[in-house]
C-alpha positions as semicolon CSV with decimal commas, in nm:
position;residue;x (nm);y (nm);z (nm)
1;X;-1,931;-10,715;12,962
2;X;-1,656;-10,746;13,221
3;X;-1,307;-10,611;13,237
4;X;-0,986;-10,788;13,327
5;X;-0,797;-10,545;13,549
6;X;-0,467;-10,707;13,452
7;X;-0,523;-10,618;13,086
8;X;-0,324;-10,323;12,955
9;X;-0,411;-10,118;12,649
10;X;-0,171;-9,949;12,408
11;X;-0,241;-9,578;12,438
12;X;-0,169;-9,339;12,155
13;X;0,144;-9,143;12,217
14;X;0,072;-8,773;12,164
15;X;0,176;-8,654;11,818
16;X;0,234;-8,280;11,806
17;X;0,244;-8,074;12,122
18;X;0,070;-7,813;12,330
19;X;0,234;-7,472;12,293
20;X;0,400;-7,312;12,592
21;X;0,296;-6,973;12,726
22;X;0,602;-6,814;12,562
23;X;0,524;-6,970;12,225
24;X;0,163;-6,854;12,241
25;X;0,271;-6,500;12,323
26;X;0,515;-6,506;12,032
27;X;0,253;-6,640;11,794
28;X;0,009;-6,361;11,879
29;X;0,240;-6,068;11,890
30;X;0,387;-6,069;12,240
31;X;0,305;-5,731;12,392
32;X;-0,011;-5,709;12,182
33;X;-0,183;-5,981;12,381
34;X;-0,270;-6,062;12,738
35;X;-0,258;-6,414;12,878
36;X;-0,510;-6,509;13,143
37;X;-0,571;-6,842;13,315
38;X;-0,920;-6,975;13,248
39;X;-1,027;-7,320;13,357
40;X;-0,841;-7,590;13,169
41;X;-0,550;-7,381;13,051
42;X;-0,423;-7,057;12,901
43;X;-0,636;-6,831;12,693
44;X;-0,477;-6,548;12,499
45;X;-0,683;-6,244;12,409
46;X;-0,539;-5,966;12,188
47;X;-0,584;-5,636;12,365
48;X;-0,764;-5,475;12,072
49;X;-1,032;-5,742;12,084
50;X;-1,316;-5,801;12,326
51;X;-1,310;-6,114;12,538
52;X;-1,600;-6,314;12,399
53;X;-1,572;-6,676;12,522
54;X;-1,424;-6,900;12,254
55;X;-1,687;-7,164;12,326
56;X;-1,961;-6,933;12,192
57;X;-1,941;-7,088;11,846
58;X;-2,024;-7,431;11,986
59;X;-2,382;-7,321;12,047
60;X;-2,439;-7,308;11,671
61;X;-2,379;-6,937;11,617
62;X;-2,102;-6,819;11,387
63;X;-1,779;-6,768;11,581
64;X;-1,681;-6,409;11,642
65;X;-1,304;-6,460;11,629
66;X;-1,268;-6,240;11,937
67;X;-1,101;-6,489;12,170
68;X;-0,846;-6,762;12,123
69;X;-0,896;-7,129;12,206
70;X;-0,850;-7,290;12,544
71;X;-0,561;-7,491;12,405
72;X;-0,323;-7,408;12,119
73;X;-0,125;-7,692;11,966
74;X;0,131;-7,751;11,693
75;X;0,052;-8,061;11,483
76;X;0,311;-8,274;11,307
77;X;0,320;-8,429;10,961
78;X;0,251;-8,780;11,085
79;X;0,000;-8,997;11,270
80;X;0,020;-9,154;11,614
81;X;0,056;-9,529;11,676
82;X;-0,216;-9,771;11,797
83;X;-0,491;-9,587;11,611
84;X;-0,768;-9,805;11,459
85;X;-0,880;-9,642;11,133
86;X;-1,254;-9,677;11,080
87;X;-1,506;-9,558;10,822
88;X;-1,752;-9,460;11,093
89;X;-1,850;-9,106;11,004
90;X;-2,108;-9,065;11,279
91;X;-2,204;-8,837;11,561
92;X;-2,346;-9,094;11,804
93;X;-2,052;-9,324;11,882
94;X;-2,234;-9,508;12,163
95;X;-2,380;-9,753;11,912
96;X;-2,214;-10,089;11,842
97;X;-2,261;-10,132;11,462
98;X;-2,279;-10,513;11,469
99;X;-2,609;-10,522;11,658
100;X;-2,712;-10,155;11,703
101;X;-2,688;-10,187;12,082
102;X;-2,605;-9,878;12,286
103;X;-2,311;-9,892;12,524
104;X;-2,424;-9,819;12,882
105;X;-2,288;-9,519;13,067
106;X;-2,348;-9,156;13,154
107;X;-2,450;-8,967;12,841
108;X;-2,206;-8,696;12,734
109;X;-2,236;-8,454;12,445
110;X;-1,891;-8,352;12,325
111;X;-1,860;-8,039;12,113
112;X;-1,519;-7,967;11,961
113;X;-1,442;-7,641;11,785
114;X;-1,125;-7,645;11,575
115;X;-0,962;-7,311;11,498
116;X;-0,673;-7,211;11,270
117;X;-0,437;-6,973;11,449
118;X;-0,149;-6,995;11,199
119;X;-0,170;-6,639;11,073
120;X;-0,176;-6,486;11,421
121;X;-0,552;-6,452;11,440
122;X;-0,821;-6,705;11,522
123;X;-1,059;-6,837;11,258
124;X;-1,270;-7,153;11,222
125;X;-1,112;-7,449;11,042
126;X;-1,378;-7,625;10,833
127;X;-1,319;-7,963;10,671
128;X;-1,092;-8,105;10,942
129;X;-1,150;-8,464;11,052
130;X;-1,192;-8,515;11,426
131;X;-1,165;-8,878;11,541
132;X;-1,273;-8,976;11,893
133;X;-1,231;-9,312;12,068
134;X;-1,224;-9,432;12,427
135;X;-1,300;-9,725;12,656
136;X;-1,643;-9,814;12,788
137;X;-1,763;-9,786;13,148
138;X;-1,573;-10,106;13,235
139;X;-1,240;-9,997;13,084
140;X;-1,277;-10,202;12,763
141;X;-1,187;-10,075;12,414
142;X;-1,348;-10,194;12,093
143;X;-1,138;-10,311;11,798
144;X;-0,852;-10,450;12,008
145;X;-0,771;-10,767;12,204
146;X;-1,077;-10,870;12,404
147;X;-1,324;-10,702;12,168
148;X;-1,159;-10,725;11,821
149;X;-1,481;-10,746;11,618
150;X;-1,655;-10,446;11,772
151;X;-1,642;-10,073;11,698
152;X;-1,833;-9,912;11,987
153;X;-1,715;-9,573;12,111
154;X;-1,525;-9,494;11,792
155;X;-1,608;-9,254;11,514
156;X;-1,526;-8,929;11,341
157;X;-1,689;-8,607;11,227
158;X;-1,583;-8,344;10,975
159;X;-1,584;-7,989;11,109
160;X;-1,851;-7,764;10,963
161;X;-1,817;-7,406;10,838
162;X;-1,775;-7,291;11,198
163;X;-1,501;-7,546;11,270
164;X;-1,743;-7,746;11,486
165;X;-1,767;-8,124;11,528
166;X;-2,020;-8,278;11,769
167;X;-2,038;-8,623;11,925
168;X;-2,275;-8,811;12,150
169;X;-2,090;-9,057;12,374
170;X;-2,057;-9,161;12,739
171;X;-1,821;-9,063;13,017
172;X;-1,547;-9,328;12,989
173;X;-1,448;-9,573;13,258
174;X;-1,094;-9,646;13,370
175;X;-0,831;-9,918;13,363
176;X;-0,513;-9,973;13,566
177;X;-0,222;-9,737;13,517
178;X;-0,410;-9,457;13,344
179;X;-0,619;-9,158;13,444
180;X;-0,966;-9,131;13,292
181;X;-0,926;-9,004;12,936
182;X;-1,064;-8,979;12,582
183;X;-0,842;-9,016;12,277
184;X;-0,876;-8,775;11,989
185;X;-0,705;-8,703;11,661
186;X;-0,745;-8,397;11,439
187;X;-0,632;-8,418;11,076
188;X;-0,648;-8,134;10,825
189;X;-0,632;-8,370;10,526
190;X;-0,678;-8,736;10,627
191;X;-0,642;-8,857;10,266
192;X;-0,299;-8,702;10,223
193;X;0,015;-8,898;10,309
194;X;0,169;-8,591;10,470
195;X;-0,131;-8,407;10,610
196;X;-0,110;-8,228;10,943
197;X;-0,227;-8,433;11,239
198;X;-0,251;-8,378;11,614
199;X;-0,310;-8,679;11,840
200;X;-0,370;-8,641;12,211
201;X;-0,612;-8,709;12,495
202;X;-0,870;-8,521;12,697
203;X;-0,886;-8,564;13,073
204;X;-1,144;-8,502;13,345
205;X;-1,181;-8,316;13,671
206;X;-1,146;-8,581;13,947
207;X;-1,431;-8,434;14,153
208;X;-1,668;-8,462;13,859
209;X;-1,552;-8,818;13,794
210;X;-1,611;-8,911;14,158
211;X;-1,971;-8,785;14,133
212;X;-2,040;-8,972;13,809
213;X;-1,872;-9,294;13,922
214;X;-2,102;-9,315;14,223
215;X;-2,372;-9,437;13,982
216;X;-2,407;-9,756;13,779
217;X;-2,252;-9,894;13,568
218;X;-1,939;-9,729;13,709
219;X;-2,007;-9,783;14,078
220;X;-1,915;-10,153;14,084
221;X;-1,553;-10,075;13,990
222;X;-1,484;-9,789;14,227
223;X;-1,261;-9,490;14,154
224;X;-0,958;-9,489;13,919
225;X;-0,633;-9,618;14,069
226;X;-0,428;-9,356;13,882
227;X;-0,497;-8,984;13,937
228;X;-0,418;-8,720;13,676
229;X;-0,105;-8,618;13,863
230;X;0,047;-8,966;13,823
231;X;-0,048;-9,012;13,459
232;X;0,254;-8,975;13,229
233;X;0,058;-8,830;12,937
234;X;-0,133;-8,587;13,157
235;X;0,196;-8,452;13,291
236;X;0,287;-8,342;12,936
237;X;0,033;-8,062;12,902
238;X;-0,276;-8,246;13,020
239;X;-0,381;-7,960;13,247
240;X;-0,475;-7,772;12,927
241;X;-0,679;-8,067;12,799
242;X;-0,931;-8,111;13,081
243;X;-1,297;-8,129;12,982
244;X;-1,542;-7,927;13,189
245;X;-1,864;-8,127;13,223
246;X;-2,178;-7,914;13,246
247;X;-2,497;-8,097;13,357
248;X;-2,787;-8,100;13,114
249;X;-3,056;-7,844;13,171
250;X;-3,406;-7,975;13,239
251;X;-3,496;-7,911;12,876
252;X;-3,190;-8,099;12,751
253;X;-3,258;-8,394;12,981
254;X;-3,619;-8,405;12,865
255;X;-3,513;-8,392;12,500
256;X;-3,263;-8,677;12,547
257;X;-3,486;-8,878;12,777
258;X;-3,209;-8,903;13,037
259;X;-2,968;-8,691;13,237
260;X;-2,618;-8,624;13,115
261;X;-2,342;-8,371;13,058
262;X;-2,214;-8,141;12,786
263;X;-1,844;-8,075;12,731
264;X;-1,727;-7,797;12,498
265;X;-1,362;-7,780;12,398
266;X;-1,208;-7,529;12,160
267;X;-0,862;-7,601;12,021
268;X;-0,638;-7,391;11,795
269;X;-0,399;-7,545;11,543
270;X;-0,078;-7,362;11,457
271;X;-0,004;-7,516;11,115
272;X;0,308;-7,309;11,047
């Protein structure tokens, strides 16, 4: 499959927003919490609690509730544009359903933990629908012009009792005018006409992307022509939505039969 570099894709406009430092402090009691910078964004830890990493729950253990998510957002009662609704409730979104082929690219396990922070504490949010979709290694999307009859790299999962949804996908490629990104949507009640929904995008560390893009099938296209700093959506809170890619351990690589990365992202929804 090839990509026409002149082709442009409609990207979902973010629906809902990332909370500011001041809003997060207000939500969690102001003086009763301390804000520290950790990796992709702000993490707020109430002083009376111990600072257990919020990503702990993504390993399969029950979350402790002792640390708040990397990113806290406020959803809106609407959905974003350009979204292709599918019935693909699946964890492995690399598969093209029409012929069961697997899209080539660097394997990535994406673990998303959704938390409810509405009441001023942090607890898992089970039953939320997490949709994920992105382009392939060549910058091509399924289900749109160019590939209208395909559904690769699209799918959703329902969060479990720990608020966890897991996907198996690839590191996406790039296309002109955009930084490397993955679209996602979180809906508390997808069947309701007025359910809460948050639509946004995850981004990547450029150094990690440079390393991955040195290999096929990415290598033929070179590096992205738009860095994070020049991406309009990234500039609206994207620094808190950067995925940290951790290389597979030897055991993980042996289990999967190939090398790859794991990305864990914990996100808190303020549904007030």
